[in-house]
N, C-alpha and C positions, 0 to 999 in steps of 0.2 A: 700622367704628368711627365714633363720633359726632364731628362736627366740633367744634373748639374743646375737645377733650378736655383735662382737667387732670390732671396727674400730680404726685405729691408726692415722688417719688424716682427716681434714675436710677443704674444701674451700667453702666459701659462696660468691655467685655472685648476684648482683641485685641493688636495689635502696634504698630509705629511709626505706622501710619496713625491709630490711635485715641489714641496717646500725644500726637500733634500735630505730628510732624515734617512739613514744615519751616516751621511757623508760629512763627517765632522772636520772643521778646519781648526788650526791651532788655537784660535781665539774662542773656540766653543760654538761658533755659529755653524750653520749647515750650508753646504754648497749644493750638491745634487745634480741629477741629470739635466734639469732645465737650465741651470747656470752653465753647465759644460756645453750644452747644445748652443746656447746663446753666444758663448765665447767663440765657438767655431763659425757660427753664422756671421758674427761681427767681423771676423777675420776675412770673410769672403765678400762682405758688403759694407763699404765705407758709409758712415752715417747710420749704421744699424741702431735700432731702438728695441728696448726690452722692458717688459713688466712681468712680475710674478705675483699673482694675487693669492696664491695658495697659502692656507693656514692648517696646521696640524689638527687632527681630530674632527674636522668638519664632515658632517653627513651630507648627503646629496641635497637635502632640502636647504641646508644652510649655504651650500655652494650656489644653488640657484638664487637664493634671496640676496646673498652678499657679493657675489663675484660675477655672475653671468652678465647682467646688464652693464656693469662697469666695463667688462672686457669688450662687449659688443660695441659700446660707445667709442672705444678706442679705434676700432676698424683697422686692425693690423693686418699684415699679409698673412700671418699664421697664428692660429689659436690652438693650443693643446688643452684638451679636457679629459681629466681622469677623476672619476668620482663614483660613489656608490658602494665601494668595497667596504668602507667602515660600517655601512648599514648592514651588509651581509654578515658581518662578524658579530652583530648583536644577537643576544639570545632570542629576542623576538624581532622579526623583520617582516614588514609588509612588502613583499616583492612587487606587487601590483603598483603600490605607491612609488617604490624606487624606480620602476620602469617608466611610470608617468612623468616623474620629475626629470629623470635623465632625458626623456624625449623632449620635454620643455626646453631644457638647456640646449640641446642640439638644434632645435628649431629656431632658437634665438641666435645662436652663435654661427651656424653655417652661413647665413646670408651676410654676416658682418665681416667676413674675411675671405681672402683668396683660397686658403686651404685650412680646413679643420682637421685636426689630428685627434683620433680616439685611440684607446689602448685596451687590450686584454691584459690585465695586470698579472705580474708574476706571482707565484705562491711557493712558500717554503715547504719542501717535502716533509711529511710527518703526520702524526695523528690529528693535529688541529686542522691541517689542510684537508684531510679526508672528511672530517666532520662538516666542513663548510663548502666542500667542493660542489655539491648540487646547486646551491645558491649562486656561487660564483659562475658556474657554467651557464646558468639561466641568464645572469647579467651579461655575460660575454656574448651569448647568442643574440641578445637584444642590441648590443653594441654593433654587432655585424649588420643587423637589420637597419639600424639607424644610419650607419655609414653608407649602405647601399642606397638608401632613400634620399639622403642629403648630400651625397658627393663627398663625404669625408673619407679619409684613409685610416686604416686600422694598423697599429703596431702590435703584432702578436707576441707578446712577451710570455704569455701563459704557455704557449706551445714550445718554448725554448727550454729543453731539459736542463741546460747549464744553469739557468736562473733558478731552478728548483733545488740546486745543490745547497745544502745547509751552510756550506762555507761562504756562500754569497750573502748570507744574512747576518745582521748584527746580533749581539747577545740578547736583545729584546725580542728576537724572533718575529718581529713585525716589519722591520725595515731593512733595506738593502745596505750592504757595505759600500765603501768607496768604489771597489771593483764592480759591484753590481750596478751602481749608478753610471759608471763609465760606459758599461755595456749598453745600458738603456739609451744613453745619449747617442751612441753609435747606431743603435737600431733606428731611432727617430731620424737621425741624420740621413741614413740610407733611404728611409721611407720618403723623405722629402725630395728625393731625386739626386742626391749627391753621391759621388763615387765612394765605394767602401774604402775605409782606411784600416779596417780590422775585422776579424771574424767574431762578432759579438756572441755567437752561439757556440763557440768552441768550448769543449769541456775542460774543466780545471784538471791539472795533473793529478793522477791517482796518489792517494796517501793512505797510510794505515789509519783505520778509524780509531777514535779514542776508546780507551778501555772502560770497563763498567764503572770503576770508581770515578774516573774523570767525567763520565756522563752524569752520574748522580750528583756530583758536586756542581756541575753546570746547571743541572735541573733545579737544585736548591737555590742557587744564586739567582737564576731566572725568576723563580717563584717569589723570592723576597724583594728583589729590586724592581721587577716589572709586572708580574702577574697580579700580585696582591694590590699594588697601587692602581692598576687598571680596573680591577673588580671594584675597588673603592669608589673610583670615579663613576663607574656605571651605576652603582647603588645610590649615589648621591646626586646623580644627574649632572655631573660636571664633565668637562672635557679638557684635555691637555692644552687645547688652543684657546680656552676662554680668555678674553681680553687681549689676545695677541694680534698685532697688526700684520698685514701682508709684508713680505720681505722687500718687494719692490712695487709699491702701489701705483706708481705713475709710469706711463710709457715714455721713457727718456733715453737719450743716447747712451749707448753701452760699448765700452771699448774692449770688452772681453777680459777685463782684469779679474782674476780669480784669487784674490788675496786670502 
């Protein structure tokens, strides 16, 4: 890909990561890396258009059924696809099915755009990460295979140590902070051939770790506010995104406004 490539349209496909959780704006809505990226692309390309079809909680099968054909029909310059990680975090996960569905998505999206962008998603350092690491790495290895086969580019967020830093993650321990999303936007920006504006892999400044009491208080708050509700949704077959529409369902002009 040529450096300083200019693209006039972007469609983002995925789950909560692409929707923008937890880069929260003052009005309670989420911004996120895709909106930040779109704003920068809009500044470089008059008449730029942007759609974001992502909805929190979606599994790869739902992404394929609800978003992929819609995105392909828009035929934008760039499509980003991030999906499958929610599947790997389930207690029971059929990785053969996840791989098959992800492959279907890439096969449909790659011919529908000038550049398909895939990602190796970041993970928060800690015991939960270690439990699911084998599944994640199996998924990411397949992402690399698909990219090589279909001419997609891969943004390797998983390999960036800075994004594993617990300070990059929201209190729910599942979603990036505003700083994390800013870095992801920079990573994709560079992958699309634009000159670097920042070192997105730079380590955060060293700080003293929280003491034992602070960690236990944080653990208790996390369990009450996030873990227990998450388990409840799993047991009842519900999702945090049930009934929610995409944030930008149509490919329309975008002026880069990040209100």
